[in-house]
C-alpha positions in Angstrom: 136.5 136.2 137.1 139.9 134.9 138.2 141.7 133.8 134.9 138.6 134.4 132.7 138.9 137.8 131.0 135.7 139.4 129.7 132.4 137.6 129.3 132.3 133.7 128.9 129.4 131.3 128.7 129.7 127.7 129.8 126.9 125.4 128.6 126.2 122.1 130.5 123.1 120.9 128.8 120.5 118.7 130.6 122.8 115.9 131.7 122.5 114.5 135.3 126.3 114.6 135.8 128.9 116.7 134.0 132.7 116.4 134.3 135.2 119.1 133.6 138.5 117.6 132.4 141.7 119.0 130.8 145.4 119.3 131.3 147.1 121.2 134.1 146.7 124.9 133.9 143.7 124.7 131.5 141.3 126.4 134.0 139.4 123.4 135.5 139.7 124.6 139.1 138.8 128.2 138.1 135.6 126.9 136.4 134.7 125.0 139.5 135.4 128.1 141.6 133.1 130.1 139.4 130.3 127.5 139.8 130.9 127.4 143.6 131.0 131.2 143.8 127.6 131.6 142.1 126.1 128.9 144.2 127.0 130.7 147.5 130.3 129.0 148.6 132.4 131.2 150.9 135.7 132.6 149.6 137.7 130.6 152.0 136.7 127.4 150.0 137.7 129.1 146.7 141.5 129.2 147.2 141.4 132.9 148.0 141.5 135.0 151.2 139.4 138.0 150.0 136.7 138.3 147.4 138.8 140.9 145.6 141.2 138.1 144.8 138.5 136.5 142.6 138.5 139.5 140.2 140.4 139.1 136.9 143.9 140.6 137.3 145.6 139.7 134.0 147.7 142.3 132.2 145.9 144.5 129.6 147.2 146.8 126.9 147.7 150.4 127.7 145.4 151.3 124.8 142.6 149.1 126.1 139.5 150.4 127.8 138.0 148.8 130.9 134.2 148.5 130.7 131.9 148.5 133.6 131.3 144.7 133.4 135.0 144.0 133.6 135.8 143.4 129.9 138.7 145.1 128.2 138.1 146.6 124.7 141.2 147.1 122.5 141.6 150.5 120.9 141.4 150.6 117.0 144.7 150.0 115.2 146.3 148.0 117.9 147.0 144.5 116.7 148.5 143.1 119.9 146.5 140.7 122.0 146.4 140.8 125.8 146.9 137.6 127.8 145.8 136.5 131.2 148.3 135.6 133.9 147.5 134.5 137.4 149.3 136.5 140.1 149.7 135.5 143.8 147.6 137.6 146.3 149.6 140.2 148.1 149.6 140.5 151.9 149.4 144.2 151.5 145.9 145.1 150.3 146.7 148.8 149.7 149.7 147.9 147.5 147.6 145.4 145.6 144.8 147.9 145.0 147.3 150.6 143.9 149.0 148.1 141.5 145.6 147.1 140.0 144.6 150.7 139.6 147.9 151.6 137.9 147.6 148.5 135.6 143.9 149.3 134.7 142.4 146.0 135.9 138.6 145.7 136.4 137.3 146.4 139.9 134.2 144.1 139.7 133.4 140.6 138.7 130.2 138.5 138.5 129.0 135.0 137.7 125.4 134.1 136.6 123.8 130.6 136.6 120.8 130.2 134.3 118.7 127.3 135.4 115.5 125.8 134.0 113.3 124.1 136.6 110.9 121.2 136.1 108.1 123.6 135.1 110.1 124.9 132.2 110.7 128.4 133.8 114.1 130.0 133.7 115.7 131.2 136.9 118.8 133.4 136.9 121.1 133.2 139.9 123.7 136.0 139.9 126.5 136.8 142.5 128.7 139.9 142.0 131.8 141.3 143.7 131.3 145.0 144.1 134.0 147.6 144.0 134.1 147.6 147.8 135.0 143.9 147.8 131.5 142.7 149.0 129.1 140.2 147.5 125.8 141.2 145.9 123.2 138.5 145.3 120.4 138.6 142.6 117.6 136.2 141.8 116.0 137.0 138.4 117.7 140.5 138.4 116.2 141.2 141.9 118.6 142.1 144.7 118.3 139.7 147.7 120.2 139.0 150.9 122.7 136.1 151.4 120.2 134.2 153.6 117.3 134.5 151.2 119.7 133.5 148.4 120.8 130.4 150.3 117.2 129.5 151.2 116.2 129.8 147.5 119.0 127.4 146.6 118.0 124.9 149.3 114.5 125.0 147.8 116.1 123.5 144.6 118.0 120.9 146.7 121.3 122.8 146.5 122.8 122.5 150.0 125.7 124.9 150.4 126.9 123.4 153.7 126.8 119.9 152.3 128.1 120.8 148.8 126.0 118.1 147.2 126.3 119.6 143.8 130.1 119.6 143.1 132.9 117.0 143.2 136.3 118.6 143.3 139.5 117.2 142.0 140.8 114.7 144.6 137.4 114.3 146.4 136.8 110.8 145.3 140.3 109.6 146.4 139.8 111.4 149.7 136.4 109.8 150.3 137.7 106.3 149.4 140.6 106.7 152.0 138.3 107.8 154.9 137.5 105.7 157.9 133.9 104.4 158.3 133.2 107.0 161.0 134.5 109.9 158.8 132.6 108.5 155.8 129.4 108.3 157.8 129.9 111.9 158.9 130.4 112.9 155.2 127.2 111.2 154.2 125.3 113.0 157.0 126.9 116.3 155.9 125.9 115.7 152.2 122.3 114.7 153.2 122.0 117.7 155.5 121.2 115.6 158.6 124.4 116.7 160.4 122.7 120.0 161.3 120.2 118.1 163.4 122.8 116.0 165.3 122.4 117.9 168.6 118.6 117.5 168.4 118.9 113.9 167.5 121.2 113.1 170.5 118.9 114.9 172.9 115.8 113.2 171.5 117.6 109.8 171.6 118.4 110.2 175.3 114.8 111.1 176.0 113.5 108.2 173.9 115.8 105.7 175.8 114.6 107.1 179.2 110.9 106.8 178.1 111.6 103.3 176.8 113.1 102.2 180.2 110.1 103.6 182.1 107.7 102.0 179.7 109.5 98.6 180.1 109.3 98.9 183.9 105.6 99.7 183.8 104.9 96.9 181.3 106.7 94.3 183.4 104.8 95.4 186.5 101.5 95.2 184.7 102.4 91.7 183.3 103.0 90.5 186.9 99.6 91.7 188.1 97.9 90.2 185.0 99.6 86.9 185.6 98.4 86.6 189.2 94.8 87.5 188.1 95.0 84.9 185.4 96.2 82.3 187.8 93.3 82.9 190.2 90.8 82.8 187.3 92.2 79.5 186.0 91.9 77.9 189.5 88.3 79.0 189.7 87.5 77.7 186.3 89.2 74.3 187.1 87.0 73.9 190.2 83.8 74.8 188.3 84.8 72.6 185.5 85.4 69.6 187.7 81.9 69.9 189.2 80.3 70.2 185.8 82.3 67.3 184.4 81.4 65.0 187.3 77.6 65.6 186.6 78.1 65.2 182.9 80.0 62.0 183.5 77.1 60.5 185.4 74.6 61.5 182.7 76.9 60.3 180.0 77.1 56.8 181.5 73.3 56.4 181.6 73.0 57.9 178.1 75.7 55.6 176.7 74.0 52.5 178.1 70.7 53.5 176.5 72.4 54.5 173.3 74.1 51.1 173.0 70.8 49.3 173.5 69.0 51.4 170.9 71.6 51.2 168.2 72.1 47.5 168.7 68.5 46.9 167.8 68.5 49.3 165.0 71.7 47.8 163.5 70.1 44.4 163.6 67.0 45.7 161.7 69.1 47.6 159.2 71.5 44.7 158.6 68.6 42.4 157.7 67.2 44.9 155.2 70.7 45.7 153.8 71.4 42.0 153.3 68.3 41.6 151.2 69.0 44.7 149.2 72.6 43.8 148.5 71.6 40.3 147.3 69.3 41.9 144.8 72.0 44.4 143.7 74.5 41.5 143.4 72.3 39.8 140.9 72.0 43.0 138.9 75.8 43.6 139.0 76.5 40.1 137.8 74.1 40.6 134.8 75.8 43.9 134.0 79.2 42.4 134.2 78.3 39.8 131.6 76.9 42.5 129.3 80.1 44.6 129.7 82.2 41.6 128.9 80.2 41.1 125.7 80.7 44.8 124.8 84.4 44.5 125.6 84.8 41.6 123.2 83.0 43.6 120.4 85.2 46.6 121.1 88.3 44.5 120.9 87.1 43.1 117.5 86.4 46.7 116.2 89.8 47.8 117.5 91.6 45.0 115.7 89.7 45.9 112.5 90.6 49.6 112.9 94.2 48.6 113.5 94.3 46.7 110.2 92.8 49.6 108.4 95.3 52.0 110.0 98.2 49.7 108.9 96.8 49.6 105.4 96.5 53.4 105.2 100.0 53.9 106.7 101.5 51.6 104.0 99.6 53.6 101.3 101.0 56.8 102.8 104.6 55.4 102.7 104.1 54.5 99.0 102.8 58.0 98.2 105.7 59.6 100.1 108.1 57.4 98.1 106.5 58.5 94.8 106.7 62.1 95.8 110.4 61.7 96.7 111.0 60.1 93.3 109.3 62.9 91.5 111.3 65.5 93.4 114.5 63.6 92.5 113.4 63.7 88.9 112.9 67.5 89.1 116.5 68.1 90.2 118.3 67.5 86.8 115.6 69.6 85.0 116.3 72.5 87.4 120.0 72.1 86.7 119.4 72.2 83.0 117.3 75.3 83.3 119.9 77.0 85.4 122.7 76.1 82.9 120.5 77.3 80.0 119.8 80.6 81.8 123.5 81.2 82.4 124.3 80.4 78.7 121.5 82.7 77.6 122.9 85.6 79.7 126.4 84.9 78.4 125.2 84.9 74.8 123.2 88.1 75.3 126.3 89.8 76.8 128.5 88.6 73.9 125.9 89.8 71.3 125.8 93.2 73.0 129.6 93.4 72.9 129.7 92.4 69.2 127.0 94.8 68.3 128.9 97.7 70.0 132.1 96.6 68.2 130.4 96.3 64.8 128.8 99.8 65.3 132.2 101.2 66.1 133.9 99.5 63.1 131.0 100.6 60.8 131.5 104.2 62.0 135.2 103.9 61.3 134.6 102.5 57.7 132.1 105.2 57.0 134.6 107.9 58.1 137.5 106.3 56.0 135.2 106.0 53.1 134.2 109.7 53.4 137.9 110.6 53.6 138.7 108.5 50.5 135.8 110.0 48.5 137.0 113.5 49.5 140.5 112.7 48.3 139.3 111.2 45.0 137.0 114.2 44.3 139.9 116.5 45.1 142.1 114.6 42.7 139.5 114.6 39.9 138.8 118.3 40.4 142.5 119.0 40.2 143.0 116.9 37.1 140.0 118.7 35.4 141.3 122.1 36.4 144.8 121.2 35.2 143.5 119.8 31.9 141.4 122.9 31.3 144.3 125.1 32.0 146.5 123.2 29.5 143.8 123.4 26.8 143.4 127.1 27.3 147.1 127.7 27.1 147.4 125.4 24.1 150.3 123.5 25.7 150.9 119.8 25.8 152.6 117.9 28.5 156.2 117.2 28.1 157.9 114.0 29.0 159.1 115.4 32.3 155.6 116.6 33.2 154.2 113.2 32.5 156.9 111.6 34.7 156.1 114.1 37.5 152.4 113.4 37.1 153.0 109.6 37.3 155.3 110.1 40.3 152.7 112.2 42.1 149.9 109.7 41.3 152.0 106.8 42.5 152.8 108.8 45.7 149.0 109.4 46.2 148.2 105.8 45.6 150.9 104.7 48.0 149.6 107.0 50.7 146.0 105.9 50.3 146.9 102.2 49.9 147.1 101.6 53.7 143.7 103.3 54.2 142.2 101.2 51.4 143.5 98.0 53.0 142.1 99.1 56.4 138.7 99.7 54.8 138.8 96.3 53.1 139.8 94.6 56.4 137.1 96.4 58.4 134.5 95.5 55.8 135.5 91.9 56.1 135.5 92.1 59.9 132.0 93.6 59.8 130.7 90.8 57.6 132.4 88.2 60.0 130.8 89.9 63.0 127.4 89.9 61.3 127.7 86.2 60.7 128.7 85.6 64.3 125.8 87.6 65.6 123.4 85.6 63.4 124.9 82.4 64.7 124.6 83.6 68.3 121.0 84.7 67.7 120.1 81.3 66.4 121.7 79.7 69.5 119.7 82.1 71.7 116.5 81.2 69.9 117.2 77.5 70.3 118.1 78.1 74.0 114.8 80.0 74.5 112.9 77.2 72.9 114.6 74.7 75.2 113.8 76.9 78.2 110.2 77.2 77.1 110.0 73.4 76.8 111.6 72.9 80.2 109.2 75.5 81.8 106.2 73.5 80.3 107.6 70.3 81.8 108.1 72.1 85.1 104.5 73.3 85.1 103.3 69.8 84.3 105.4 68.4 87.1 104.1 71.0 89.5 100.6 70.2 88.6 101.3 66.5 89.2 103.0 67.4 92.5 99.9 69.4 93.5 97.7 66.4 92.7 100.0 64.2 94.8 99.9 66.7 97.7 96.1 66.8 97.5 96.1 63.0 97.6 98.5 63.0 100.6 96.4 65.6 102.4 93.2 63.6 101.9 95.0 60.4 103.0 96.3 62.2 106.1 92.8 63.5 106.9 91.5 59.9 106.6 94.3 58.7 108.9 93.5 61.4 111.4 89.9 60.4 111.3 90.7 56.8 111.9 93.1 57.7 114.7 90.4 59.7 116.3 88.0 56.8 116.0 90.6 54.5 117.5 91.3 56.9 120.4 87.6 57.1 121.0 87.3 53.3 121.1 90.3 53.1 123.4 88.8 55.7 125.7 85.5 53.8 125.7 87.4 50.6 126.5 89.2 52.3 129.4 86.0 53.7 130.7 84.3 50.3 130.6 87.3 48.8 132.4 87.1 51.5 135.1 83.4 50.9 135.4 84.0 47.2 135.8 86.7 47.8 138.5 84.3 50.1 140.4 81.6 47.5 140.2 83.9 44.8 141.5 85.1 47.0 144.3 81.5 47.9 145.2 80.6 44.2 145.1 83.5 43.3 147.3 82.5 46.0 149.8 78.9 44.6 149.8 80.2 41.1 150.5 82.4 42.4 153.3 79.4 44.2 154.8 77.3 41.0 154.6 80.1 39.1 156.3 80.4 41.7 159.0 76.6 41.8 159.5 76.5 38.0 159.8 79.4 38.0 162.4 77.6 40.8 164.4 74.4 38.8 164.4 76.2 35.7 165.5 78.0 37.6 168.3 74.7 39.1 169.5 73.1 35.6 169.7 76.2 34.3 171.6 75.9 37.3 174.0 72.2 36.6 174.6 72.9 32.9 175.3 75.7 33.8 177.7 73.5 36.2 179.7 70.7 33.6 179.9 73.2 31.0 181.2 74.6 33.5 183.8 71.0 34.2 185.0 70.2 30.5 185.3 73.3 29.9 187.3 72.5 32.8 189.7 69.1 31.1 190.4 70.7 27.7 190.9 73.8 28.7 192.8 73.6 31.5 195.4 77.3 32.3 195.3 77.3 33.3 191.6 77.7 37.0 191.0 78.2 37.3 187.3 81.0 37.4 184.7 84.3 39.0 185.6 84.4 41.7 182.9 81.0 42.9 184.3 82.0 42.8 187.9 85.4 44.6 187.7 87.0 47.0 185.3 90.8 47.5 184.6 92.4 50.8 185.7 94.3 51.1 182.4 92.5 51.2 179.0 95.0 48.9 177.3 93.6 45.9 179.4 89.9 46.5 178.3 90.1 44.0 175.4 91.6 41.3 177.6 
């Protein structure tokens, strides 16, 4: 397909978005054309005039064999490699076909997309270019038509007209530079709503016409309903006026009777209430005295509890100071333990190094001693053999032989002298190291004894600290208990004060009620005397009609009191 020779597989995984990147000429656009081709895009959008232009047309070797699927197989023994080269489409289709036939290019090409849906089933979408230059569509190896192929793609939300599955090179920049109107059109094209534009415009006109008719009818109906409502309200107002006039007359009579009845009942209730309030006032005064006595007792207990709390707090402060002093005493002991541990580790390391060095020197001394013993045995054996040989031959050593023997002996002694010195030095070094090791062991033992002693002291101090902590805990619990008792007493005191306030308020309300009842009683007596005086004046003087506020009434309510 185009610049791709043979069979190639492109894997995209399960990502939601995949980008194809690379330098110029690397085949990005051909890959996008292959994807567009298999997903049903027309050849005019694939940078080609005819579908035949999408078939691979690179040069192949003369010894290569073109297979039915478009691949080229090289003949055995030919080591050259063919290469793909893009060629411009020729305007003359016959010349292009003849050149392709002479060159041995493939006559067909195909692209297959393997897709796994949400149910986990694989679907194979294949589009081929036949030898006649036409497209052949297959779904799961079943030949279908272009329309059925496109409908199956749309079922998977792949819209060919909207091209909502590919973003070509330069599309982002082109979209960003578009006007709002063009951008809206692009969004409608991607969403697929552009196909329904004509239906939408027609339905919009019909909807506007129906809305206008509905508005006209609604306004007409509202006018009729308004007139009906106005007539109904006028009727209700007339009926209401008649009813209210009758109710007013009845209410005047009922109000006069109600005032007379309640005046008498209030007088009776006020007398009984005065008697009852006086009794309650006596009881409240007695309770106030009792609450005052309890309040004094509570204050005394509070002062006592405060003194005990202060005493316990001072004890806690002393205990905390003792604990802090004990902790400060533990700090030098911890330092000593840390220093002793570091010295112990250092001594153990030094002992291990000296032991290794002593073992190495001991092995060297043993080896040198073995070598010396070997030399001495060899010398003694040679002397014995030489002496036996001389005795058998009956010869005696001459002066020259004795001199040669002495020279050889001195030479041997000279050669072994350095080894003997090394042996002696190593022996002395081993003894010195053993003494050093014994000294370090004694220091380690003393350090371990000191560490043991310090650990015993630490355990003792920890036990004392645990005892102090227990004492602190018990003291804290006692303080908490005292605080709870103090809080309870404070709450009780507040409750008593609130109760006293409530009783005072209730007493004040009772006194106010008594005063108001007394004033009402006096006003009622004054009103009775005034009426009696008016009646007497009417009998004595024919021109007297009554009091002014009874004979006339102000039109405005604000003058009623005057």
